[in-house]
ROVO-735707 format. One line per 2 residues: number of its first residue (from 1); their letters; for each residue x, y, z of N, C-alpha, C, O. Coordinates in Angstrom, 1 decimal, m for minus. Each point is the difference from the previous one (the first is absolute). Layout:
NUM> A> X:Y:Z:X:Y:Z:X:Y:Z:X:Y:Z; ... $
This chain:
1> ML> 3.8:m17.5:m15.6:0.0:m0.8:1.2:0.2:1.0:1.2:m0.8:m0.1:1.0; 1.8:0.9:m1.0:0.2:1.0:1.0:m1.2:0.9:0.3:m0.4:0.2:1.1 $
3> KK> m0.2:0.2:m2.2:m1.1:0.9:0.1:m1.2:m0.7:0.7:m0.8:0.7:0.7; 0.6:m2.0:m1.0:m1.2:m0.7:0.6:0.0:0.0:1.5:m1.1:0.2:0.6 $
5> WF> 2.3:m0.3:0.1:0.0:0.0:1.4:0.3:1.3:0.6:m0.4:0.3:1.1; 1.2:0.5:m1.8:0.5:1.3:0.5:m1.1:1.1:0.0:m0.2:0.7:0.9 $
7> YP> m0.5:m0.7:m2.0:m1.0:1.1:m0.3:m1.1:0.1:1.1:m0.2:1.1:0.5; m0.4:m2.2:m0.1:m1.0:0.1:1.1:0.5:0.0:1.4:m0.8:0.0:0.9 $
9> LD> 2.1:m0.1:m0.7:0.6:m0.1:1.3:m0.4:1.1:1.0:m0.4:m0.3:1.1; 0.5:1.5:m1.6:m0.4:1.2:0.9:m1.5:0.0:0.3:m0.4:0.4:1.1 $
11> DV> m0.4:m0.8:m2.1:m1.4:m0.1:0.2:m0.4:m1.0:1.1:m0.8:0.2:0.9; 1.5:m1.4:m1.0:m0.3:m1.0:1.0:0.4:0.4:1.4:m0.8:m0.1:1.0 $
13> FS> 2.0:0.7:m0.8:0.4:0.5:1.3:m0.9:1.1:0.5:m0.3:0.0:1.2; m0.1:0.9:m2.1:m0.9:1.1:0.5:m1.3:m0.5:0.4:m0.6:0.5:1.0 $
15> VI> 0.0:m1.5:m1.7:m1.3:m0.5:0.3:0.1:m0.8:1.3:m0.9:0.1:0.9; 2.0:m0.9:m0.7:0.1:m0.7:1.3:0.2:1.0:1.1:m0.7:m0.2:1.1 $
17> AL> 1.4:1.2:m1.2:0.2:1.0:1.0:m1.3:0.7:0.3:m0.3:0.2:1.2; m0.4:0.2:m2.2:m1.3:0.7:0.2:m1.0:m0.9:0.7:m0.7:0.4:0.9 $
19> SG> 0.7:m1.7:m1.3:m0.9:m0.9:0.6:0.3:m0.2:1.5:m0.9:m0.1:0.8; 2.2:0.0:m0.6:0.5:m0.1:1.4:m0.4:1.2:0.9:m0.5:m0.2:1.1 $
21> VL> 0.7:1.4:m1.7:m0.4:1.2:0.8:m1.5:0.0:0.3:m0.4:0.2:1.1; m0.4:m0.5:m2.1:m1.5:m0.1:0.2:m0.3:m1.1:1.0:m0.8:0.3:0.9 $
23> FF> 1.3:m1.4:m1.1:m0.4:m1.2:0.9:0.4:0.3:1.4:m0.8:m0.1:0.9; 2.1:0.5:m0.6:0.4:0.2:1.3:m0.7:1.2:0.7:m0.2:0.0:1.2 $
25> TI> m0.1:1.1:m2.0:m0.7:1.1:0.6:m1.4:m0.4:0.4:m0.4:0.4:1.1; m0.3:m1.1:m2.0:m1.4:m0.4:0.4:0.0:m0.9:1.2:m0.8:0.1:0.9 $
27> IN> 1.8:m1.1:m0.9:0.0:m0.9:1.2:0.3:0.8:1.2:m0.6:m0.3:1.1; 1.6:1.3:m1.1:0.3:0.7:1.2:m1.1:0.9:0.4:m0.2:0.2:1.2 $
29> VI> m0.6:0.4:m2.1:m1.2:0.8:0.3:m1.0:m0.9:0.8:m0.6:0.4:1.0; 0.4:m1.6:m1.5:m1.0:m0.9:0.6:0.5:m0.4:1.4:m0.7:0.1:1.0 $
31> FR> 2.0:m0.4:m0.9:0.6:m0.3:1.3:m0.1:1.2:1.0:m0.2:m0.2:1.2; 0.5:1.4:m1.7:0.0:1.1:0.9:m1.4:0.4:0.4:m0.2:0.3:1.2 $
33> FV> m0.7:m0.2:m2.1:m1.3:0.6:0.4:m1.1:m1.0:0.3:m0.9:0.3:0.7; 1.0:m1.5:m1.2:m0.9:m1.0:0.4:0.4:m0.9:1.2:m0.7:m0.2:0.9 $
35> LH> 2.0:m0.3:m1.0:0.5:m0.8:1.1:0.7:0.8:1.0:0.4:m0.6:1.1; m0.1:1.8:m1.3:0.7:0.9:1.0:1.4:m0.5:0.3:0.4:0.1:1.2 $
37> SP> 0.2:m0.7:m2.2:1.4:m0.6:0.2:0.8:0.2:m1.3:0.1:m1.0:m0.7; 0.5:2.2:0.5:0.7:0.2:m1.3:1.3:m0.9:0.0:0.5:m0.4:1.0 $
39> IG> m0.2:0.1:m2.3:1.2:m0.8:m0.2:1.2:0.9:m0.2:0.0:0.9:m0.9; 1.0:m1.0:1.8:1.1:0.9:0.0:0.9:0.1:m1.2:0.5:1.0:m0.4 $
41> WV> m0.2:m2.2:m0.2:0.9:0.0:m1.1:m0.6:0.4:m1.3:0.8:0.1:m1.0; m2.1:0.0:0.9:m0.7:0.3:m1.3:0.5:1.3:m0.6:0.1:0.2:m1.2 $
43> EE> 0.1:0.8:2.1:0.4:1.3:m0.5:1.3:0.0:m0.7:0.2:0.6:m1.0; 0.8:m1.4:1.6:1.3:m0.1:m0.7:m0.1:m0.7:m1.3:0.6:0.5:m1.0 $
45> VT> m1.3:m1.6:0.9:m0.2:m0.7:m1.2:m0.7:0.9:m1.1:0.4:0.0:m1.1; m1.4:0.6:1.5:m0.8:0.9:m0.9:0.9:1.1:m0.5:m0.1:0.4:m1.2 $
47> LG> 0.9:0.2:2.1:0.9:1.1:m0.5:1.0:m0.5:m1.0:0.2:0.6:m1.0; 0.4:m1.8:1.3:1.0:m0.5:m1.0:m0.7:m0.4:m1.3:0.6:0.3:m1.1 $
49> LF> m1.7:m0.9:1.1:m0.7:m0.3:m1.2:m0.4:1.2:m0.8:0.0:0.0:m1.2; m0.4:1.1:1.9:m0.4:1.2:m0.6:1.2:0.6:m0.7:m0.2:0.5:m1.2 $
51> IW> 1.3:m0.5:1.8:1.2:0.6:m0.6:0.4:m0.8:m1.3:0.3:0.6:m1.0; m0.4:m1.9:1.1:0.3:m0.9:m1.2:m1.0:0.3:m1.1:0.3:0.1:m1.1 $
53> MV> m1.6:0.0:1.5:m1.0:0.3:m1.0:0.2:1.3:m0.7:m0.1:0.1:m1.2; 0.5:0.9:1.9:0.2:1.3:m0.6:1.2:0.0:m1.0:m0.1:0.4:m1.1 $
55> FI> 1.3:m0.9:1.6:1.2:0.1:m0.8:0.0:m1.0:m1.2:0.6:0.3:m1.0; m1.2:m1.5:1.2:m0.1:m0.9:m1.1:m1.2:0.4:m0.9:0.0:m0.2:m1.2 $
57> GI> m1.0:0.9:1.8:m1.1:0.5:m0.8:0.4:1.1:m1.0:m0.6:0.2:m1.0; 1.6:0.5:1.4:0.6:1.1:m0.9:0.4:m0.7:m1.3:m0.2:0.6:m1.1 $
59> SS> 0.9:m1.7:1.2:0.5:m0.7:m1.1:m1.2:m0.5:m0.9:0.0:0.1:m1.2; m1.0:m0.6:1.9:m1.2:m0.5:m0.8:m0.7:1.1:m0.7:m0.4:m0.2:m1.2 $
61> AM> 0.3:1.4:1.8:m0.6:1.1:m0.7:0.9:0.5:m1.1:m0.5:0.4:m1.1; 1.8:m0.4:1.2:0.9:0.5:m1.0:m0.1:m0.9:m1.2:0.1:0.4:m1.2 $
63> KR> m0.2:m1.7:1.4:m0.1:m1.0:m1.1:m1.2:0.4:m0.9:0.1:m0.3:m1.2; m1.2:0.8:1.8:m1.2:0.3:m0.8:m0.1:1.5:m0.4:m1.0:0.4:m0.6 $
65> GG> 2.1:0.3:0.9:0.0:1.5:m0.4:m1.0:0.7:0.9:m0.6:1.0:m0.5; 0.3:m1.4:1.7:m1.0:0.5:0.9:0.4:1.2:0.8:m0.7:0.5:0.9 $
67> HV> 1.9:0.0:m1.1:0.4:1.2:0.8:m0.4:1.3:m0.7:m0.2:0.0:m1.2; 0.2:1.0:2.0:m0.6:1.3:m0.5:1.0:0.6:m1.0:1.2:0.0:0.1 $
69> GV> m1.9:0.5:m1.1:0.8:0.7:m1.1:m0.9:1.2:m0.5:m1.2:0.0:0.2; 1.8:0.9:m0.9:m0.7:1.1:m0.6:0.1:m0.1:m1.5:0.7:0.7:m0.7 $
71> DY> m1.5:m1.7:0.1:0.1:m0.3:m1.4:m0.6:1.1:m0.9:0.5:0.2:m1.1; m1.5:0.5:1.6:m0.6:1.0:m0.8:1.0:1.1:m0.5:0.1:0.3:m1.2 $
73> FM> 0.7:0.2:2.1:1.0:1.0:m0.3:1.1:m0.6:m0.9:0.5:0.7:m0.9; m0.1:m1.9:1.3:1.1:m0.6:m0.8:m0.4:m0.3:m1.4:0.8:0.2:m0.9 $
75> LM> m2.0:m0.6:0.6:m0.5:m0.2:m1.3:m0.2:1.2:m0.8:0.0:0.0:m1.3; m0.1:1.2:1.9:m0.2:1.2:m0.7:1.4:0.6:m0.5:0.0:0.9:m0.8 $
77> MP> 1.1:m1.4:1.4:1.3:0.5:m0.3:0.5:m0.6:m1.3:m0.4:m1.1:m0.4; 1.3:1.8:m0.3:0.6:m0.6:m1.2:0.9:m1.2:0.4:0.5:0.0:1.1 $
79> KP> m0.4:m0.9:m2.0:0.7:m1.2:0.4:1.4:0.2:0.5:0.4:m0.7:1.0; 0.5:1.6:m1.5:1.3:0.1:0.6:0.0:0.5:1.4:0.8:m0.5:0.9 $
81> IR> m1.7:1.4:m0.6:m0.1:0.5:1.4:m0.6:m1.1:0.9:0.5:m0.2:1.2; m1.4:m0.5:m1.7:m0.6:m1.2:0.8:1.1:m1.0:0.3:0.0:m0.5:1.1 $
83> NV> 0.8:0.2:m2.1:1.1:m0.9:0.3:1.0:0.4:1.0:0.4:m0.7:0.9; m0.1:2.0:m0.9:0.9:0.6:1.1:m0.7:m0.2:1.3:0.7:m0.4:1.0 $
85> FN> m2.0:0.8:m0.8:m0.6:m0.2:1.3:m0.1:m1.5:0.4:0.1:m0.3:1.1; m0.3:m0.6:m2.1:0.0:m1.4:0.3:1.3:m0.4:0.6:0.0:m0.9:0.9 $
87> VI> 1.1:1.3:m1.5:1.3:m0.3:0.5:0.3:0.5:1.4:0.5:m0.7:0.9; m0.9:2.0:m0.7:0.1:0.6:1.3:m0.8:m0.8:1.1:0.5:m0.2:1.1 $
89> GA> m1.7:m0.1:m1.5:m0.9:m0.8:0.9:0.6:m1.3:0.3:0.0:m0.5:1.1; 0.6:m0.2:m2.1:0.6:m1.3:0.2:1.2:0.1:0.9:0.2:m0.9:0.9 $
91> IA> 0.6:1.9:m1.0:1.1:0.2:0.8:m0.4:0.2:1.5:0.6:m0.6:0.9; m1.6:1.4:m0.7:m0.6:0.2:1.3:m0.5:m1.2:0.7:0.2:m0.3:1.1 $
93> IY> m0.9:m0.5:m1.9:m0.6:m1.2:0.5:1.1:m1.1:0.3:m0.1:m0.6:1.1; 1.1:0.5:m1.9:1.1:m0.9:0.2:0.8:0.4:1.3:0.4:m0.8:0.7 $
95> FV> m0.3:2.1:m0.5:0.7:0.5:1.2:m0.7:m0.4:1.2:0.6:m0.6:0.9; m2.0:0.8:m0.9:m0.8:m0.4:1.2:0.1:m1.5:0.2:0.2:m0.5:1.1 $
97> LI> m0.4:m0.3:m2.2:0.0:m1.4:0.1:1.4:m0.6:0.5:0.0:m0.8:0.9; 1.0:1.2:m1.6:1.3:m0.5:0.3:0.6:0.5:1.3:0.5:m0.8:0.8 $
99> YV> m0.5:2.1:m0.7:0.7:0.6:1.2:m0.9:m0.1:1.3:0.4:m0.6:1.0; m1.6:1.1:m1.1:m0.8:0.1:1.2:m0.6:m1.4:0.3:0.2:m0.5:1.2 $
101> FI> m0.8:m0.2:m2.1:m0.6:m1.3:0.4:1.0:m1.1:0.2:0.1:m0.7:1.0; 0.8:0.5:m2.0:0.9:m1.1:0.1:1.2:0.3:0.9:0.2:m0.8:0.9 $
103> YL> 0.6:1.8:m1.2:1.2:0.3:0.8:m0.4:0.4:1.4:0.5:m0.7:1.0; m1.3:1.7:m0.8:m0.3:0.4:1.4:m0.9:m1.1:0.7:0.1:m0.1:1.2 $
105> GM> m0.9:m0.6:m2.0:m0.8:m1.1:0.6:0.9:m1.1:0.5:m0.3:m0.6:1.0; 1.4:0.3:m1.7:0.9:m1.0:0.5:0.7:0.5:1.2:0.3:m0.8:1.0 $
107> DL> 0.1:2.1:m0.9:0.6:0.6:1.2:m1.0:m0.1:1.1:0.4:m0.4:1.2; m1.7:0.7:m1.4:m1.0:m0.1:1.1:m0.1:m1.5:0.5:m0.1:m0.2:1.2 $
109> TS> 0.1:m0.7:m2.2:m0.1:m1.4:0.4:1.2:m0.5:0.8:m0.1:m0.7:1.0; 1.3:1.2:m1.4:1.2:m0.5:0.8:0.0:0.7:1.4:0.5:m0.7:0.9 $
111> QA> m1.0:1.9:m0.8:0.0:0.6:1.3:m1.1:m0.6:0.9:0.1:0.1:1.2; m1.1:m0.8:m1.8:m1.1:m0.6:0.8:0.4:m1.3:0.6:m0.8:m0.7:0.6 $
113> AV> 2.1:0.2:m0.8:0.4:m1.2:0.5:m0.1:m0.1:1.6:m0.2:m1.1:0.5; 0.4:2.2:0.1:0.0:0.0:1.5:m1.4:0.3:0.5:m0.2:m0.1:1.3 $
115> KI> m0.7:0.5:m2.1:m1.4:0.3:0.5:m0.8:m1.2:m0.1:0.0:m0.7:m1.0; m0.8:0.5:2.0:m0.9:m1.2:0.0:m1.4:0.5:0.4:m0.2:1.0:0.7 $
117> TP> m0.8:m1.7:m1.2:m1.4:0.4:0.4:m0.3:m0.3:1.4:0.5:m1.0:0.5; m1.2:1.8:0.2:m0.2:m0.2:1.5:m0.7:m1.3:0.4:0.4:m0.6:1.0 $
119> VL> m1.4:0.2:m1.7:m0.8:m1.1:0.4:0.5:m1.4:m0.5:0.3:m0.9:0.7; 0.0:0.9:m2.1:0.4:m1.3:m0.6:1.5:m0.2:0.1:0.5:m1.1:m0.1 $
121> GL> 0.3:2.2:0.2:1.4:m0.1:0.1:0.6:m0.3:m1.4:1.2:m0.5:0.0; m1.8:0.9:m1.0:0.5:m0.2:m1.4:0.9:1.2:m0.4:m0.3:1.1:0.5 $
123> SY> 1.3:m1.3:m1.3:0.8:1.1:m0.5:m0.8:0.9:m0.9:m0.7:m0.5:m0.9; 1.0:1.8:1.0:m0.7:0.9:m0.9:0.6:m0.1:m1.5:m0.6:0.5:m0.9 $
125> QY> 1.6:m1.3:0.8:0.6:m0.2:m1.4:m1.1:m0.7:m0.9:0.0:0.2:m1.2; m0.8:m1.1:1.8:m1.0:m0.7:m0.7:m1.1:1.0:m0.6:m0.6:m0.3:m1.0 $
127> ID> 0.4:1.4:1.8:m0.9:1.0:m0.5:0.6:1.0:m0.9:m0.6:0.3:m1.1; 1.8:0.1:1.4:0.6:1.1:m0.7:0.6:m0.4:m1.4:0.2:0.8:m0.9 $
129> IA> 0.0:m2.1:0.7:0.5:m0.5:m1.2:m1.0:0.2:m1.2:0.4:m0.1:m1.1; m1.6:0.4:1.5:m1.1:0.2:m1.0:0.3:1.3:m0.8:m0.4:0.1:m1.2 $
131> VP> 1.2:0.8:1.8:0.3:1.3:m0.8:0.9:m0.3:m1.1:m0.4:0.4:m1.2; 1.6:m1.0:1.3:0.8:m0.2:m1.1:m0.5:m1.1:m1.0:0.1:0.1:m1.2 $
133> VG> m0.8:m1.1:1.7:m0.6:m1.0:m0.9:m1.1:0.7:m0.8:0.0:m0.3:m1.3; m0.8:1.1:1.9:m1.1:0.7:m0.8:0.7:1.0:m1.0:m0.5:0.1:m1.2 $
135> GF> 1.5:0.6:1.6:0.8:0.9:m0.9:0.6:m0.8:m1.2:m0.1:0.5:m1.1; 0.6:m1.7:1.4:0.7:m0.8:m1.1:m1.1:m0.4:m1.0:0.2:0.1:m1.2 $
137> LT> m1.3:m0.7:1.7:m1.1:m0.5:m0.9:m0.6:1.2:m0.8:m0.3:m0.2:m1.1; 0.2:1.3:1.8:m0.6:1.2:m0.7:1.0:0.5:m1.1:m0.5:0.4:m1.1 $
139> AI> 1.8:m0.4:1.4:0.9:0.4:m1.0:0.0:m0.9:m1.2:0.1:0.4:m1.2; m0.3:m1.7:1.4:m0.1:m1.0:m1.1:m1.2:0.3:m0.9:0.1:0.1:m1.2 $
141> HY> m1.3:0.1:1.9:m1.2:0.3:m0.8:0.1:1.4:m0.6:m0.6:0.1:m1.1; 1.2:0.8:1.7:0.1:1.3:m0.6:0.9:0.0:m1.3:m0.3:0.6:m1.0 $
143> TV> 1.4:m1.4:1.1:0.9:m0.1:m1.1:m0.8:m0.7:m1.2:0.2:0.4:m1.1; m0.9:m1.5:1.4:m0.8:m0.6:m1.0:m1.0:0.9:m0.7:m0.1:0.1:m1.2 $
145> NL> m0.6:0.7:2.0:m1.0:0.9:m0.5:0.7:1.1:m0.8:m0.5:0.5:m1.0; 1.7:0.0:1.4:0.7:1.0:m0.7:0.5:m0.5:m1.3:m0.1:0.7:m1.0 $
147> IR> 0.6:m1.9:0.9:0.4:m0.6:m1.3:m1.2:m0.1:m0.9:0.1:0.3:m1.2; m1.2:m0.8:1.7:m1.2:m0.1:m0.8:m0.5:1.3:m0.5:m0.4:0.1:m1.2 $
149> SF> 0.5:1.0:2.0:m0.5:1.3:m0.4:0.9:0.5:m1.2:m0.5:0.7:m0.9; 1.8:m1.0:0.9:0.9:0.5:m1.0:m0.3:m0.9:m1.3:0.1:0.5:m1.1 $
151> KS> m0.4:m1.8:1.3:m0.2:m0.9:m1.2:m1.3:0.3:m0.6:m0.2:m0.1:m1.3; m0.8:0.5:2.1:m1.4:0.1:m0.6:m0.3:1.5:m0.2:m1.0:0.5:0.4 $
153> DN> 2.0:0.2:m1.1:m0.3:1.4:m0.4:m1.1:0.0:m1.0:0.3:m0.4:m1.2; m1.4:0.8:1.6:m1.2:m0.1:m0.9:m0.2:1.3:m0.9:m1.1:0.1:m0.6 $
155> GK> 2.1:0.7:0.5:m0.1:1.1:m0.9:m0.8:1.2:0.4:m0.3:0.9:m0.8; 0.0:m0.8:2.1:m0.8:1.2:0.5:1.1:1.1:0.1:0.9:0.0:0.8 $
157> EG> m1.1:1.0:m1.6:0.9:1.1:0.0:m0.2:1.1:1.1:0.9:0.7:0.4; m2.1:m0.7:0.0:m0.3:1.0:1.1:m0.2:1.4:m0.6:0.1:0.1:m1.3 $
159> GV> m0.2:0.9:2.1:m0.1:1.3:m0.5:m1.5:0.3:m0.3:m0.8:m0.8:m0.2; 0.5:2.1:0.2:m1.3:0.5:m0.3:m0.2:0.2:m1.5:0.8:0.6:m0.7 $
161> N> m1.9:m1.2:0.1:m0.2:0.2:m1.4:m0.8:1.2:m0.3:m0.3:0.3:m1.2 $
């Protein structure tokens, strides 16, 4: 039940944000160059949607294992050394997700309470909250992938034959 609505959540938000960025950018280009009357608030909305798209999109990519890795060298290593590097990598990723994205992202969001956008007058908290939300969703997907990787040990020993 939880998986049915939670799993596609980041995909839905990312697609909506990307669609909004494309739509508002195209509309503003038409208004600017065809009608010679740009829409002032479109830049603020597009910026906010782009930030949401990026930070929620990180979660969507993590869910699919779409982040950069150096698998060739890892598979060449003996299994005990590979496991050590996997643990070191997991610690580094959790540090970035928990401390940088979630903790510092919440700090950024709380500091944004006094900042407002110039045209619409919206609080920057609505934009900046994407950082910790994206970090939290990414941490969940990374944890699921990490557990799956330990469960599905397919017996590849690595090393050169």
